[in-house]
C-alpha positions, 0 to 999 in steps of 0.5 A: 500500500502506498501511503499519502503523506497528508493523511495519518497512516493509521487513518489510511489503513482504517479506511482500507480495512473499512473498504474490505469490510463493506466489499465483503473481503472481510466477513462479519465476525471474521478474525482480523490479523494480530497487531504484529501480523498487521504491522508486517503486512503494512510495514508499520510499527506494531504500536500503530497497529494497536492504535488502528484496532483501538480506533476501530473498536471505539467506532464499533467497527470491530470488537475484541475477545480477550485472548482470542483477538480482534473481530469484524463487527457482526452488525449489518446495520453498522456495516451499512452505516460505514458504507454510507459514510464512506460514500458520503465522504467520496461525494463531498470530496468530488463536489468540493473539487468540482465546485473549485473548478467552477462547475455548477450542480447542474453541470455535475449532474450532467457529467455524472449522467454522461459518464454513467451512460458510457460505462 
């Protein structure tokens, strides 16, 4: 994974894990790698891995079973909420960027319709 220097690494990995959850690469209730395994996978400090899991648990994306590890939430509504939140963030970033380029809402709608028809 190539990291963006303007966003903290732990946030980038959290977003990557969220994508894996909403796309089904990680199933509800699935055990996540240990903090050490996560650190090796992403070439990060194990303390950063711990911070990632702590933040995800705070957001109720994961839960920990003492002595067993960290697991993906089993709540379908939470997974749907994550999906909706990520979609909203993408849309807001797109609209902001296009507005900065001088596009109006009507122009954005036209571009989106045109692009989706071509796909």
